[in-house]
Phi, psi and omega in degrees: 000138180291146179292155176303324182295320178295317180297322184294313182299321182285322183280338187241285185293314186295315184292326176295323177298314179299313179304317182294319182292325177296322177295324180286335190245040169290167183300318177300325178290318177294321179298318176299317179292323177294327179295333181281325193245352186237129175304132183059011175077017184208183179273357183091355182270312196211176181308114180284003177278001175225138182236121186276132179262322184196163177226151177204118181061238181265009187242152170227162178230139174274178184292350173265003179083011177282137190259139180226151162278129192262110171251015172263326178043048179066027187064033170122327186292330188274058185294336179264359185096178184273141175058036177308126187303322181287323177295316176302321181295319179295316180294314178294331176291327183273325187305314182293342178277347180134141185261330174198153185224354187051035179205163180306147172214156186299321181296323179291325177290316177303315180295323175302314179301318184291323179293314182300320183289327187270327193256117188304324186277349188268116165258335174214158177228158174227133187272151170219182183262342184214156177300324180294325176294317184297317180293322178297317180287332174297316177295320178295319180298318179298322179291318181299318185287318187272336186073015176251163187252331191276145176240134177258125174232171185250137179306131183088349179284139184249121183226037178095203187246012177293166179301318180297319183288336179278018176265117175053037172288309183215062183299132178283336182236140177287129174238159179288138174293143006260027183298133179264126179253120179292138177265002185218147165295160172087008179255123181297150176303328180301331177291314182299328183292341180262007180242138172250131182246133179232155174288140175296147176066028177232093181290329179295321176299317180295316181298316180300319179294320179289331173293315186283330183242116178264013183239032177272124181278322188199156165254126175250130186212144164274122181301331168242103187283104190057265171234011183274120179286148168292140175293151177310127181085353185291310181299320177293327178296320176297316179300319183290318180297318178300313176301317185290330184252009174060051180238141178281147177249127179248124171264122171275096178256028175307317180267321187275339181298127181066012178249305181292333174194173179297320174273012175076201180297328179302316176285316183299314183263344181072032179233128185252117180280176175275329182225140168226157173243146185226150177193202180050273190295326185293346178256000177058031179103357179248165184290107179196138173210174180201160166236149184220152182194189176289161177299324180299320177287317187287350178299342182289350173270001183244101187297328181295335181270308189268343184084164187301321187290331184254006182282134176261102185285132177208133172203166180194138181305317186252013182295124180069027182296148192286334179293306179297321181295317176301315179292321179293318179301316179289322178300316183293322180303313178297319184292334177292341186293149181308130174088355184298313182285328174299317180294317179300319181287326174301312179301315179298318176297318180298314179297319177296309182306315183296324182283319181296316183295315182298320181286320175300313179301324179277357180072028185261114177301138180195167174226131168275117183241131180132199179251163181295338182268357182188118185194176172197185180252136160254129175276086186202159170269345188279150174289143182255105187237345179203180182307317186284332180267343181272079181207162181274136176300325178227098183304333182295335176296319180290327176292318180292318179301308184289328174293325176291324175295317178300319181298335177256022170084027176249123183252115180205163172292151172293352182230002181211151171230119179258114170288157173224162176290346179282347186296132180255170175298323178298320178299320184290321182292319177297320180295324177297314176302315183293327177295315181301317177297316182291324177294321174300318181297326174301318183296333181269353185292000000 
């Protein structure tokens, strides 16, 4: 039995302190504090008007205790849901042994072996801490290997925050192809001069650029560009053009890797790039990404083989850290189990179907755009095949729809919906009710 002193401390001073702290740390208080110390009041990633306190399975809670079904899942990595018990077991086993060493560790080596076994283009991998870093190094590797400088990317394609990647990601004004338009201040004109921009899903445009420019090192592409699917034969067409013009093909699989299939888009679509980048899922929710390619290409990371002039210098404090590697290994183990991807696609089809039916019944024009494992709605009659066509006829409809979903406890990006394996039948039923509410809100718009 607890002593009277302990009971007194628990029931009075300590509990009062907890009550006081709870009053001080409401969501509005956290938002006010963030506005003082963070530019625009946020981390730059998502709506700063919500502060997440915790996540469990398919649900998250904000600092006011409001519960949501999570279809953002950390922008993709939490494919198994938050706090998956097997992943947590692996993490808790590793943490007491050390969190990072800036040196090789067994978990990182095991994870590299698992990636090489799973991903067709990978014979070796090199770790970094973020997907943006992986894409930056992939482009640099292509330049080092080919001795050429230009990179061809697609308008609207997202490849991180490097200067090259910030070309024509979300241009506010239309410019003529292949002119690159910077999306950020602080990028020298010289970067734009080394980038060629083409429309997605247009092989003729790519072929014309490769004929005109003989100094292209690589084409970098998201096999699923944001949520816009490649048209049948398009990815193979890029592969064929790259082979014909002696250009490297880079698949940015930060999002699609281990999501579209265990072997990523390469397995799903049957097209193998020269280089790929991986992130999100391979770290199991911790900071980890990688790029992979053949041994021939990856030798540029080995100074002893290529010499100082051809060596691609790369290092990072947390690259390949054992906690992220342990989480990624266990996540991948779960994903390898029979039925995992069938279940993920079943959840995605259900989510697509409930929204499509409700919108059709309400007579609201729309397109479901994406893959069953990652998609969203465009409120338009037009087919969505590239950056310029994938847009809402009335952007206010999208704002209204997503706000109504949030009001009914659905947490998602305004432009993406990520299914996860943690979603339950009860979650789907709740989501269906939220969708009906949101479609009704559109009717009142």
